[in-house]
C-alpha distance (Angstrom), angle and dihedral (degrees) to the residues before:
residue distance angle dihedral
M1 . . .
T2 3.80 . .
R3 3.79 91.6 .
Y4 3.79 90.4 49.8
L5 3.81 92.7 50.3
L6 3.81 92.6 46.7
K7 3.79 89.2 51.7
R8 3.80 91.0 51.8
V9 3.82 91.8 47.2
R10 3.79 89.9 52.3
Q11 3.79 91.6 49.1
S12 3.81 90.6 48.2
A13 3.80 91.3 51.4
I14 3.82 91.4 51.7
T15 3.81 90.0 47.7
L16 3.80 90.7 50.8
V17 3.82 91.1 53.3
L18 3.81 91.0 50.4
V19 3.80 90.4 47.4
S20 3.80 91.7 51.6
I21 3.80 89.6 52.9
A22 3.80 91.5 48.9
V23 3.81 92.5 47.9
F24 3.79 93.0 47.6
A25 3.81 93.3 47.0
G26 3.81 93.3 42.8
V27 3.78 94.4 54.4
R28 3.80 91.0 46.2
A29 3.82 89.5 51.2
L30 3.81 92.8 59.7
P31 3.82 113.0 113.0
G32 3.77 117.9 -100.4
D33 3.78 136.4 43.3
P34 3.83 114.1 -72.1
A35 3.80 89.3 -149.8
L36 3.81 90.4 59.7
A37 3.80 91.0 51.0
L38 3.81 91.4 48.9
A39 3.79 93.1 46.0
G40 3.80 95.7 59.3
E41 3.78 110.5 -177.1
E42 3.81 94.2 -12.4
R43 3.82 102.1 80.9
S44 3.77 103.4 151.5
P45 3.82 116.1 139.7
Q46 3.82 89.8 -111.3
A47 3.81 92.5 52.9
L48 3.79 92.7 47.2
A49 3.82 91.3 48.6
A50 3.80 90.8 50.3
I51 3.82 91.9 49.6
R52 3.81 92.4 49.2
A53 3.79 90.1 50.1
E54 3.82 93.6 46.4
Y55 3.82 94.9 49.6
G56 3.80 95.7 36.9
L57 3.80 93.8 -117.0
N58 3.80 90.6 144.4
D59 3.82 91.4 62.1
N60 3.79 121.5 92.6
I61 3.79 118.0 -93.9
A62 3.82 95.1 -102.3
V63 3.81 92.5 54.8
Q64 3.81 90.9 46.7
Y65 3.81 90.2 51.8
G66 3.79 90.8 49.7
H67 3.80 90.7 52.5
F68 3.82 90.3 46.7
V69 3.81 93.3 52.8
G70 3.79 93.2 43.3
H71 3.79 92.8 52.6
A72 3.82 92.9 41.8
L73 3.81 91.5 54.8
T74 3.81 88.6 57.4
G75 3.80 92.1 47.7
D76 3.80 94.7 -103.2
L77 3.81 111.0 131.4
G78 3.78 95.2 165.1
S79 3.79 131.0 -106.7
S80 3.77 130.9 -64.0
A81 3.79 114.1 -103.2
R82 3.80 89.5 -148.7
T83 3.81 101.4 48.6
G84 3.79 103.2 14.5
L85 3.82 89.5 -131.6
P86 3.83 123.3 127.7
V87 3.80 113.9 -85.8
T88 3.81 90.0 -136.0
G89 3.79 90.2 60.0
A90 3.80 92.7 49.3
I91 3.80 90.8 50.6
A92 3.80 91.7 45.9
D93 3.82 89.7 54.0
A94 3.81 96.0 46.4
L95 3.80 103.0 35.8
P96 3.86 98.4 66.8
I97 3.82 89.9 57.0
T98 3.80 92.4 53.3
L99 3.81 91.6 42.7
E100 3.81 90.6 53.8
L101 3.79 90.7 48.4
A102 3.82 90.7 48.0
A103 3.83 91.9 47.5
L104 3.81 92.7 51.8
S105 3.81 90.7 46.2
L106 3.80 90.5 48.3
L107 3.81 91.1 50.4
L108 3.80 89.9 51.0
A109 3.80 91.3 48.2
I110 3.81 93.6 48.8
V111 3.80 95.3 48.2
L112 3.81 97.1 42.4
G113 3.81 100.3 28.8
I114 3.80 99.8 47.2
G115 3.80 92.9 37.5
A116 3.81 93.9 50.0
G117 3.81 91.7 42.8
V118 3.81 92.6 53.9
V119 3.80 92.0 46.5
A120 3.82 91.6 48.0
A121 3.81 91.7 51.3
V122 3.80 96.1 44.2
R123 3.82 93.6 44.1
R124 3.79 95.0 42.5
G125 3.79 114.5 170.8
R126 3.81 92.7 14.7
P127 3.80 131.9 106.4
E128 3.82 91.5 -94.9
E129 3.80 91.0 62.3
W130 3.80 92.8 47.4
L131 3.80 91.2 49.9
A132 3.82 92.5 48.7
N133 3.83 91.3 48.3
I134 3.80 92.2 49.1
L135 3.81 92.1 50.4
A136 3.80 91.0 47.0
L137 3.80 90.9 50.3
L138 3.80 90.5 51.0
G139 3.81 91.0 48.4
L140 3.80 91.0 52.6
S141 3.81 95.7 42.6
I142 3.81 105.4 43.7
P143 3.84 112.0 88.7
T144 3.78 114.7 -120.2
F145 3.80 95.5 -127.6
W146 3.84 92.2 50.4
L147 3.80 93.3 48.7
G148 3.80 90.7 48.2
I149 3.80 93.0 51.7
V150 3.82 91.9 46.7
L151 3.81 92.7 49.9
V152 3.81 91.1 49.0
L153 3.79 91.5 50.3
A154 3.80 92.7 45.8
F155 3.81 104.7 38.3
A156 3.80 104.1 22.7
I157 3.82 103.1 36.4
A158 3.82 110.8 18.8
L159 3.81 93.1 33.8
P160 3.83 106.0 18.1
V161 3.79 95.2 -149.7
F162 3.81 97.6 128.2
A163 3.81 134.7 27.7
A164 3.79 116.5 -96.9
S165 3.78 98.5 -145.4
G166 3.78 147.0 -9.4
F167 3.77 134.0 66.8
V168 3.80 134.4 -109.1
P169 3.83 118.5 -171.5
F170 3.78 115.1 -111.3
G171 3.79 91.3 -126.6
T172 3.81 91.7 55.3
D173 3.81 98.2 49.2
P174 3.83 117.6 -9.0
L175 3.81 94.9 -169.8
D176 3.80 94.3 48.8
N177 3.80 89.1 45.8
L178 3.81 92.4 55.5
H179 3.80 89.6 41.2
R180 3.81 88.7 61.5
M181 3.81 98.2 37.7
V182 3.82 101.3 50.7
L183 3.81 97.0 80.1
P184 3.85 95.1 45.1
A185 3.82 89.5 48.2
I186 3.81 91.1 52.2
V187 3.81 91.6 48.5
L188 3.80 94.2 47.9
G189 3.81 96.2 37.9
S190 3.81 100.0 46.1
G191 3.79 95.8 77.2
F192 3.80 90.2 39.9
A193 3.82 90.6 53.3
A194 3.80 90.4 50.5
V195 3.81 91.7 54.1
V196 3.81 91.9 47.1
M197 3.83 90.9 48.2
R198 3.82 93.4 52.7
Q199 3.81 93.2 46.6
T200 3.82 93.0 45.5
R201 3.80 91.6 49.6
A202 3.83 92.7 49.7
A203 3.82 93.0 46.7
M204 3.81 92.4 46.1
L205 3.82 92.4 50.5
D206 3.81 89.8 53.9
A207 3.80 91.5 46.8
L208 3.81 94.9 47.2
S209 3.80 90.6 55.0
A210 3.83 93.9 49.0
D211 3.79 123.7 110.3
Y212 3.80 95.5 -116.9
V213 3.81 91.0 57.9
R214 3.81 91.4 51.1
T215 3.79 88.5 48.5
A216 3.80 91.1 50.9
R217 3.79 90.7 51.1
A218 3.82 90.9 47.5
K219 3.81 89.4 53.9
G220 3.78 88.7 59.8
L221 3.81 100.0 -108.4
S222 3.79 116.4 159.9
S223 3.79 120.4 -102.7
R224 3.81 90.2 -111.8
A225 3.81 91.6 54.4
V226 3.80 92.8 46.2
I227 3.80 94.7 47.0
G228 3.81 99.1 38.8
G229 3.79 102.3 30.8
H230 3.78 100.2 38.4
A231 3.81 116.4 13.4
L232 3.79 99.3 36.4
R233 3.80 95.5 42.5
N234 3.79 92.0 52.6
S235 3.80 90.0 46.3
L236 3.79 93.0 54.2
V237 3.82 94.4 80.3
T238 3.80 89.8 68.6
V239 3.80 92.4 40.8
V240 3.82 93.3 49.4
T241 3.80 89.6 52.2
V242 3.80 90.2 54.7
L243 3.81 92.0 44.9
G244 3.79 92.1 51.9
L245 3.79 95.0 48.9
Q246 3.79 93.3 43.1
L247 3.81 93.1 47.9
G248 3.78 90.4 58.2
Q249 3.79 88.6 47.7
L250 3.81 90.5 49.8
I251 3.80 91.3 56.2
S252 3.79 93.3 49.1
G253 3.80 97.5 32.9
A254 3.81 100.1 54.7
V255 3.80 90.7 97.2
V256 3.81 97.4 105.0
T257 3.80 94.7 41.5
E258 3.79 93.1 49.7
Q259 3.79 90.8 48.6
I260 3.82 92.2 51.8
F261 3.81 94.6 48.8
V262 3.83 95.9 34.3
L263 3.79 94.2 -121.3
P264 3.83 113.6 167.4
G265 3.78 92.2 -136.9
F266 3.77 138.6 128.2
G267 3.79 94.1 -71.2
K268 3.78 94.0 55.0
L269 3.80 90.4 46.5
T270 3.82 89.3 53.6
I271 3.79 93.9 49.0
D272 3.80 92.3 47.8
S273 3.80 92.1 50.0
V274 3.82 91.1 51.0
F275 3.81 95.0 48.6
T276 3.81 93.9 45.0
R277 3.82 92.9 40.7
D278 3.78 89.9 -125.9
Y279 3.80 96.1 169.5
A280 3.80 97.2 -175.5
V281 3.81 93.4 53.7
L282 3.81 92.6 42.8
Q283 3.78 90.7 50.7
G284 3.80 91.0 48.6
V285 3.81 96.7 49.1
V286 3.81 93.5 46.5
L287 3.80 91.2 49.0
C288 3.80 91.1 47.3
T289 3.82 92.2 49.3
S290 3.79 92.4 48.3
T291 3.79 91.1 48.9
A292 3.80 89.5 50.9
Y293 3.80 90.3 54.8
I294 3.80 91.6 50.9
V295 3.81 94.5 46.6
I296 3.82 92.3 46.8
N297 3.80 91.6 51.2
L298 3.80 89.7 49.4
L299 3.80 90.1 51.8
V300 3.81 89.2 49.2
D301 3.80 88.8 56.3
V302 3.80 89.6 52.1
V303 3.81 90.0 51.4
Y304 3.81 89.0 50.5
C305 3.79 89.3 61.1
V306 3.78 90.9 52.2
I307 3.80 95.2 47.0
D308 3.81 101.7 39.0
P309 3.85 119.1 40.6
R310 3.80 89.8 -165.5
I311 3.81 89.8 70.8
R312 3.81 90.7 52.9
L313 3.80 90.5 51.0
G314 3.78 91.9 46.0
G315 3.79 90.3 51.4
A316 3.79 91.0 49.9
R317 3.78 91.2 54.1
């Protein structure tokens, strides 16, 4: 197991280096002169020369990348051209909001998706399966922006049960925080729950038809023990894979949801940096998102070892 995990950590580190190169090169490939964007209204030749000297834009690309990596390793991602504040601080302010939204959406997807998937597999061919499939199809088909607008109209305006917009930190007022985060979590988690439901159902159908499940039933085990202790546990490898990939997508894909509900999270920070051509912030958010994907996939591999002993044995060999 240790050898397997060390191998995955090494692969993740190599991936992170390649991602940093891609992020650095991608931002530099954007049209326009970064010095002009940083200069703002003051675009005299002297001001542009000073900006290029200050940010090392006159150096060759390899030297610039070396400076970028060196500063990033110390937590310095530069300063925003729009606000003048450190990019690390802007990310630290916005990321917890998106992480909370992603966590609530993930909780919704796990409870509804896995539960509905198990029910659909166990009650195959019955009304419960048809209902679960219809709900999953709706979750996959309804656009996020449309669902968000409908929920705001229904539960924030027509029936003022939840807040339509804004954010209150959980530490300041937990109830008001949840009051404002329920609708965004439903919008972001509905499609996620549909994906989890379909994958859980497919994995459970394969598990329920396997020989070890028939053997467990022949030994006289209860349906709960067979379904929960054998079929579901062996189906979780597929489900965990989906959860890991979708969680990374939740963090990076909350742009539309945060715009609808006016949440000052990671998505809004990304959109603002694109529209204002704030290269330092854009570079920081893309690097942070990519790192989140890599770390989440590494954690998924760790969970694999816990769920499936065969992976631990394979790693040992």
